[in-house]
MIMARLUM-871612 format. One record per residue (C-alpha): residue number from 1; residue in one letter; x, y, z. Coordinates in steps of 0.2 Angstrom, whole numbers. Layout:
N
num=NUM&residuo=A&px=X&py=Y&pz=Z;
...
END
This chain:
214
num=1&residuo=M&px=0&py=0&pz=0;
num=2&residuo=F&px=6&py=17&pz=-5;
num=3&residuo=K&px=3&py=33&pz=4;
num=4&residuo=D&px=0&py=43&pz=-12;
num=5&residuo=R&px=8&py=45&pz=-30;
num=6&residuo=K&px=24&py=53&pz=-23;
num=7&residuo=D&px=27&py=39&pz=-11;
num=8&residuo=A&px=24&py=27&pz=-25;
num=9&residuo=G&px=34&py=36&pz=-38;
num=10&residuo=K&px=49&py=37&pz=-25;
num=11&residuo=K&px=48&py=18&pz=-22;
num=12&residuo=L&px=46&py=15&pz=-41;
num=13&residuo=G&px=62&py=26&pz=-44;
num=14&residuo=E&px=72&py=15&pz=-32;
num=15&residuo=A&px=66&py=-1&pz=-41;
num=16&residuo=L&px=72&py=7&pz=-57;
num=17&residuo=M&px=89&py=13&pz=-51;
num=18&residuo=V&px=97&py=-1&pz=-61;
num=19&residuo=Y&px=94&py=9&pz=-77;
num=20&residuo=K&px=100&py=26&pz=-71;
num=21&residuo=E&px=118&py=24&pz=-80;
num=22&residuo=E&px=108&py=20&pz=-96;
num=23&residuo=H&px=101&py=38&pz=-96;
num=24&residuo=P&px=84&py=32&pz=-100;
num=25&residuo=L&px=69&py=43&pz=-107;
num=26&residuo=I&px=55&py=42&pz=-95;
num=27&residuo=V&px=38&py=42&pz=-103;
num=28&residuo=G&px=23&py=48&pz=-92;
num=29&residuo=I&px=5&py=44&pz=-97;
num=30&residuo=P&px=-5&py=59&pz=-92;
num=31&residuo=R&px=-13&py=63&pz=-81;
num=32&residuo=G&px=-9&py=52&pz=-65;
num=33&residuo=G&px=6&py=44&pz=-73;
num=34&residuo=M&px=15&py=62&pz=-75;
num=35&residuo=E&px=16&py=63&pz=-56;
num=36&residuo=T&px=23&py=45&pz=-54;
num=37&residuo=A&px=35&py=48&pz=-69;
num=38&residuo=F&px=41&py=65&pz=-61;
num=39&residuo=Y&px=47&py=57&pz=-45;
num=40&residuo=V&px=56&py=42&pz=-55;
num=41&residuo=A&px=63&py=55&pz=-67;
num=42&residuo=Q&px=70&py=64&pz=-52;
num=43&residuo=K&px=77&py=49&pz=-44;
num=44&residuo=L&px=86&py=44&pz=-61;
num=45&residuo=E&px=90&py=61&pz=-65;
num=46&residuo=A&px=83&py=57&pz=-82;
num=47&residuo=E&px=74&py=65&pz=-96;
num=48&residuo=M&px=55&py=65&pz=-94;
num=49&residuo=V&px=41&py=68&pz=-108;
num=50&residuo=P&px=22&py=65&pz=-108;
num=51&residuo=V&px=15&py=54&pz=-122;
num=52&residuo=I&px=-3&py=57&pz=-126;
num=53&residuo=S&px=-15&py=42&pz=-127;
num=54&residuo=R&px=-33&py=42&pz=-126;
num=55&residuo=K&px=-45&py=29&pz=-119;
num=56&residuo=L&px=-59&py=25&pz=-132;
num=57&residuo=G&px=-76&py=21&pz=-125;
num=58&residuo=Y&px=-89&py=10&pz=-131;
num=59&residuo=P&px=-103&py=20&pz=-141;
num=60&residuo=F&px=-116&py=14&pz=-130;
num=61&residuo=N&px=-107&py=15&pz=-113;
num=62&residuo=P&px=-92&py=28&pz=-116;
num=63&residuo=E&px=-86&py=25&pz=-98;
num=64&residuo=F&px=-80&py=7&pz=-102;
num=65&residuo=A&px=-64&py=6&pz=-112;
num=66&residuo=M&px=-65&py=-3&pz=-128;
num=67&residuo=G&px=-48&py=2&pz=-133;
num=68&residuo=A&px=-36&py=17&pz=-134;
num=69&residuo=V&px=-27&py=27&pz=-147;
num=70&residuo=A&px=-10&py=35&pz=-145;
num=71&residuo=E&px=-5&py=53&pz=-152;
num=72&residuo=D&px=3&py=45&pz=-168;
num=73&residuo=G&px=-13&py=36&pz=-172;
num=74&residuo=S&px=-7&py=18&pz=-165;
num=75&residuo=L&px=-22&py=9&pz=-160;
num=76&residuo=Y&px=-26&py=-4&pz=-147;
num=77&residuo=M&px=-43&py=-13&pz=-147;
num=78&residuo=S&px=-48&py=-26&pz=-135;
num=79&residuo=S&px=-53&py=-43&pz=-142;
num=80&residuo=I&px=-71&py=-41&pz=-135;
num=81&residuo=A&px=-73&py=-24&pz=-144;
num=82&residuo=S&px=-68&py=-30&pz=-161;
num=83&residuo=A&px=-83&py=-42&pz=-160;
num=84&residuo=R&px=-95&py=-28&pz=-154;
num=85&residuo=V&px=-90&py=-12&pz=-163;
num=86&residuo=N&px=-90&py=-9&pz=-182;
num=87&residuo=E&px=-76&py=0&pz=-191;
num=88&residuo=S&px=-87&py=15&pz=-195;
num=89&residuo=Q&px=-90&py=18&pz=-176;
num=90&residuo=I&px=-72&py=16&pz=-172;
num=91&residuo=Q&px=-67&py=30&pz=-185;
num=92&residuo=E&px=-81&py=41&pz=-178;
num=93&residuo=I&px=-74&py=39&pz=-160;
num=94&residuo=L&px=-57&py=41&pz=-166;
num=95&residuo=E&px=-61&py=57&pz=-175;
num=96&residuo=S&px=-68&py=64&pz=-160;
num=97&residuo=E&px=-53&py=61&pz=-149;
num=98&residuo=K&px=-40&py=68&pz=-162;
num=99&residuo=H&px=-45&py=86&pz=-157;
num=100&residuo=E&px=-42&py=82&pz=-138;
num=101&residuo=I&px=-25&py=73&pz=-142;
num=102&residuo=R&px=-19&py=89&pz=-151;
num=103&residuo=R&px=-26&py=100&pz=-137;
num=104&residuo=R&px=-16&py=90&pz=-124;
num=105&residuo=I&px=0&py=90&pz=-135;
num=106&residuo=E&px=-1&py=109&pz=-136;
num=107&residuo=L&px=-4&py=110&pz=-117;
num=108&residuo=L&px=7&py=97&pz=-110;
num=109&residuo=R&px=22&py=97&pz=-123;
num=110&residuo=K&px=19&py=115&pz=-130;
num=111&residuo=G&px=16&py=107&pz=-146;
num=112&residuo=K&px=34&py=100&pz=-148;
num=113&residuo=P&px=37&py=83&pz=-156;
num=114&residuo=L&px=43&py=68&pz=-146;
num=115&residuo=P&px=62&py=66&pz=-143;
num=116&residuo=P&px=70&py=53&pz=-152;
num=117&residuo=M&px=69&py=35&pz=-144;
num=118&residuo=K&px=79&py=25&pz=-157;
num=119&residuo=G&px=93&py=15&pz=-148;
num=120&residuo=R&px=88&py=21&pz=-130;
num=121&residuo=T&px=81&py=14&pz=-115;
num=122&residuo=V&px=64&py=20&pz=-113;
num=123&residuo=I&px=54&py=17&pz=-97;
num=124&residuo=V&px=35&py=20&pz=-99;
num=125&residuo=I&px=26&py=24&pz=-83;
num=126&residuo=D&px=8&py=25&pz=-77;
num=127&residuo=D&px=2&py=26&pz=-58;
num=128&residuo=G&px=-6&py=9&pz=-61;
num=129&residuo=I&px=-12&py=-4&pz=-73;
num=130&residuo=A&px=-30&py=-9&pz=-74;
num=131&residuo=T&px=-36&py=-13&pz=-92;
num=132&residuo=G&px=-20&py=-6&pz=-99;
num=133&residuo=A&px=-28&py=1&pz=-114;
num=134&residuo=T&px=-18&py=18&pz=-114;
num=135&residuo=L&px=-3&py=9&pz=-110;
num=136&residuo=F&px=-5&py=-4&pz=-125;
num=137&residuo=A&px=-8&py=11&pz=-137;
num=138&residuo=T&px=8&py=20&pz=-130;
num=139&residuo=L&px=19&py=5&pz=-131;
num=140&residuo=K&px=13&py=3&pz=-149;
num=141&residuo=L&px=19&py=21&pz=-152;
num=142&residuo=C&px=36&py=18&pz=-144;
num=143&residuo=K&px=40&py=2&pz=-152;
num=144&residuo=K&px=38&py=10&pz=-169;
num=145&residuo=L&px=53&py=23&pz=-163;
num=146&residuo=K&px=64&py=8&pz=-160;
num=147&residuo=P&px=71&py=9&pz=-144;
num=148&residuo=A&px=85&py=-3&pz=-138;
num=149&residuo=K&px=74&py=-7&pz=-123;
num=150&residuo=L&px=56&py=-4&pz=-119;
num=151&residuo=I&px=51&py=-5&pz=-101;
num=152&residuo=V&px=35&py=-3&pz=-92;
num=153&residuo=A&px=34&py=2&pz=-74;
num=154&residuo=A&px=20&py=5&pz=-62;
num=155&residuo=P&px=17&py=5&pz=-43;
num=156&residuo=I&px=2&py=-7&pz=-44;
num=157&residuo=G&px=-6&py=-18&pz=-58;
num=158&residuo=A&px=-19&py=-32&pz=-62;
num=159&residuo=P&px=-9&py=-48&pz=-65;
num=160&residuo=D&px=-19&py=-53&pz=-80;
num=161&residuo=T&px=-15&py=-36&pz=-89;
num=162&residuo=I&px=3&py=-38&pz=-84;
num=163&residuo=L&px=4&py=-55&pz=-93;
num=164&residuo=Q&px=-3&py=-48&pz=-109;
num=165&residuo=L&px=9&py=-33&pz=-109;
num=166&residuo=E&px=24&py=-45&pz=-109;
num=167&residuo=E&px=21&py=-47&pz=-128;
num=168&residuo=L&px=26&py=-28&pz=-131;
num=169&residuo=A&px=39&py=-24&pz=-117;
num=170&residuo=D&px=56&py=-31&pz=-114;
num=171&residuo=K&px=53&py=-29&pz=-95;
num=172&residuo=I&px=40&py=-25&pz=-83;
num=173&residuo=V&px=43&py=-18&pz=-67;
num=174&residuo=V&px=27&py=-18&pz=-55;
num=175&residuo=L&px=29&py=-17&pz=-36;
num=176&residuo=E&px=12&py=-23&pz=-32;
num=177&residuo=T&px=1&py=-36&pz=-41;
num=178&residuo=P&px=-13&py=-41&pz=-29;
num=179&residuo=A&px=-23&py=-57&pz=-34;
num=180&residuo=D&px=-39&py=-48&pz=-30;
num=181&residuo=F&px=-35&py=-33&pz=-40;
num=182&residuo=Y&px=-51&py=-22&pz=-44;
num=183&residuo=A&px=-44&py=-4&pz=-46;
num=184&residuo=V&px=-28&py=6&pz=-46;
num=185&residuo=S&px=-34&py=16&pz=-31;
num=186&residuo=Q&px=-34&py=1&pz=-20;
num=187&residuo=G&px=-15&py=2&pz=-19;
num=188&residuo=Y&px=-16&py=20&pz=-12;
num=189&residuo=E&px=-21&py=27&pz=4;
num=190&residuo=F&px=-24&py=44&pz=-5;
num=191&residuo=F&px=-29&py=44&pz=-23;
num=192&residuo=K&px=-37&py=57&pz=-33;
num=193&residuo=N&px=-39&py=60&pz=-52;
num=194&residuo=L&px=-27&py=74&pz=-58;
num=195&residuo=S&px=-33&py=89&pz=-68;
num=196&residuo=D&px=-23&py=95&pz=-84;
num=197&residuo=E&px=-16&py=109&pz=-73;
num=198&residuo=E&px=-10&py=98&pz=-60;
num=199&residuo=A&px=-1&py=87&pz=-72;
num=200&residuo=M&px=6&py=102&pz=-80;
num=201&residuo=E&px=13&py=108&pz=-64;
num=202&residuo=F&px=24&py=92&pz=-63;
num=203&residuo=I&px=31&py=95&pz=-80;
num=204&residuo=K&px=35&py=113&pz=-75;
num=205&residuo=Q&px=44&py=107&pz=-59;
num=206&residuo=Y&px=53&py=95&pz=-69;
num=207&residuo=E&px=59&py=108&pz=-82;
num=208&residuo=K&px=64&py=120&pz=-67;
num=209&residuo=D&px=74&py=105&pz=-59;
num=210&residuo=L&px=83&py=102&pz=-75;
num=211&residuo=K&px=90&py=119&pz=-76;
num=212&residuo=H&px=98&py=117&pz=-60;
num=213&residuo=I&px=105&py=100&pz=-65;
num=214&residuo=H&px=113&py=108&pz=-80;
END
């Protein structure tokens, strides 16, 4: 059990110290993943960047994820969704998410492109892994950019999802994998959703810290 994302991020940073000398690129999945990524990047004195992925909800039940899309268009669809939703419905939902993805790239990355990943150790971080939809889409994006090593890290995760992620990642580092997993929040004493503004604060703080390092 973690006190909050700060506590979880620091503990995750400890577990990832073996990669410090590889000067990894820390990829945070907004919004909650940015706070966790911030404390890992701080610990490893590593470069950090947000990658935007959006959950895709079912047309008849938007809260329930049928998949996710990353900012480059990399698409992940659950096997159940493929049987329930037709191509035109998927395209319609994708179209509606494009604007939100552009808005977040502008807000969280000032519209800048992603840094090069080719030949690097890339560590993709979220505050927890439930269905893993946005994580799958993010990993697909990262794989296209040909990193030397692609690692997934989170404080807590669902054992079933972690098994599926092994196909896309070279290594998975998850601190807690409860057999009775039901939600990311169960691993935290204090857990609340972050706003865009709060996620942005961690990016600003990271940039400020970076100036002191250099």
